[in-house]
Steps between C-alpha positions, in 0.01 A plus 500: 500500500709631790646277771282676759181417309613140454566474874154637581338251264684211661381619840143528370519153349557349845312742721202267544735214585683706763172621646382141534829407670456786747157369590659168590813604691431863594609828341832516684603154386502563126819690435556674168757744379875459484567650842258267680605185317877556464609272785288214364617516137871434558649184645749474787801499268389814316557317172139417415246779462152495356189712455174429676155638435452486878613333818203327663521400866228252605455393861312170454498202267151599390637841398773330296245280325281798407793699366620203297154462345506866396845459347400184316197674350718781361814297418708697748807313625558447871843503662476360855746660738595421859804656666668574165831356622561276198801550275369352173238759405209270576297749702492799265323542164675410178445684175225429251174479692290737709554386859400564856714407796304307760678574826422253778655718772162567671426128522720471806303305758616189681167321491583236759782318676420140588754395762367145513532439128801731483366700210434865421236621256596836355415757236742524210611849603632400842866596530720198567665648809161603640385138484824378654464742791136402553559125516804546724259609773365143487849349521483411131689603187429545132849411376520677162808718534665755272616860511182663367274347766418844641318604182436183295142372521364147517319523165821593322694231687252242373475642149877472453546192722761693697790315659754647740751373751288235677399297194749227591276410795151632430476524122383783275181697556312232308598246765372728776150543353203273568238685301423818310211722404525662158303699244511372142496700178119497474458628855406166652637418844679174574496430874745236613556620856423164662845449649496134402834323490358226278252568221493288184169629364626605159775710344727688738365850433690649793839407360395604151443856619800516734801613300287617206578868571138607471467378141237235580317653797533758774578346839299679769544274804692200625523240775862470609690245706648607832775330697603497867732778609858367532616479859866516403708612204866464413658724239851484357708635216731242344795497268461190284788337317312522169151532359481123462612467861220736606240260364667214688481714813127555447434127469705415807334767716157379388596139572636580846246759618185381323252736342636811669684680218299814422752691291815412310600818319796539266677834560848485342778750569461710180144581608604562861754756374228686308274501806777629727561782254139616477351411841733650763330341802572146374819326613710218354366185673833312510856617562614339175298548184265212420518444125205261543301657782191329635239648734352200679203507734333210678191522720280269701174511695594186697542545874798259499686723253437802721637338816811650654817328381828436680657818364216720628336535161212302356512138388440583133774762504742257658399237246576732209838594649589131534403431139700796370800405711491156338472662157803715574691184582415363155595826329155569355464803731801732523368742762174586675347782702204433732245766583492503880240776532193633322702801384763277339232297328335821376837621368547183296153533351562870433801391297290255298207734445721789385614313191261639237528864604879468513528347153272770362711768669816348355396562143306357205428128514284235336335280762445131429256315727573137427439157650712191452511143625714517813761275342551748212523828693879493530537418128280793402690749715842377385414509129318834524782663697755391239289639216429823687872563556569428134244761387591771752222449753515469877251247640337583833320185608291415802236237545264285699743214468283255692243493219730562202387859434780737397480875444784544254560869432708574192679829570795667330854446622528873431154663544598776257534241221146357541356637176781350292480148642332211309207450738283321242779247440540446875130448566453268203791294630331488841165385361664237282692372800185486711340286231795262497492467881119456521462834678233770497537863392243615757515357851304731730458844344247405234475580129311829474609712205873444540503128415191460283702487178745263666220265602363500146842422354643266761219302661409165346251572217238249612496659845458849356214372282333349804537827690341688210208260495438554871524878457254495209254287694502717814558842345384495137503880471852524643403768753687356800851648520570489125860519383622302801631144489342406165554728200 
């Protein structure tokens, strides 16, 4: 039998299914063929690619439920996809099972903004930056913040429990969600869009589905917390005496300025050098290189903090300058640069948000997304750096230091030597060390395909067994994003 005949038979086998899907979502929203589906079947990194019978684009939760029922009846796997900005292969099909990609991009309505309750109810396909712009008109913010906010969608943020630079103050996406609406594997709809801040009427289904990467249910809507727009911000780039000193600095700033620290980002000099090389418009923030560079931002919505200070600035800005001056007296801070304009603040954030593209442009690298107790961060970096140098690697590390999340990129000291370096030995050392220091091998990027084997091998067996039991109970046919997280 020729390949062409086999292909025609496969198409015939699913023609009734595709016709039924078209009746639900419309002819133009069932995409088939490699040309139409190509952008959906590869992840942002280009590393993970899959094949899909079709890309289906529903516009309502009811559409999602009907499509899921069709898939369940024919044992067709469903890969939910939002903005497709993940880097772990969680949003594209894996091998071994006939799959459709369920794109939520048409489910892009902000259903309501409740300024009194300070909540927004949104579809899962709403782009993060679109929501942020919408609530800003009401003098409110949705504080989830990371580089892909212009294309990442709320459903994907929730499915991976995304983090970002503001976690130190506002928490992960999970902490910003009051309720969700989701479609389960049998097509039933779970509606938890009450917006309640207290609800002890049973198991916490919302938090079960958040962070599950679409393996337990497809999130279609959410109620999200909003916060008052800050009236004043103060942004600075610091040179800390050491990584341990940086954590002392964080505690002192929090003690002196209250709950105002929004970002405390670790950007050491080796990474700054890579950024300067690959992003010409970025400038060195300090005259002398900061081996332990920290991007610090504080913000407040209090009128008192926005009052004019004696130096002509704002009270919060003056307060931060006083604290940092005291820290320089103690030797914890070696140097500091304050952003005195919006353009200077934007330049500092451009530096921080250019990290990933710069590391990728530099050459091959293995990216670790790890979390550690704050007291063990410095130990991890010191031990890892020593081992990396021993094996011929060049570590390029940045991180959300305020919450213990490091992005430790293992690159080659000489990029041309990458293929000959003992990467497996280096990564095994890293995972062993994380275990010794009570760390996590996935902090904010999820598991997807890239870490599924790692989870199986490294997570505590009783926890993995419990996860499998939950998966079996909610998705007995294993049609929801198979090959991700649990393998």
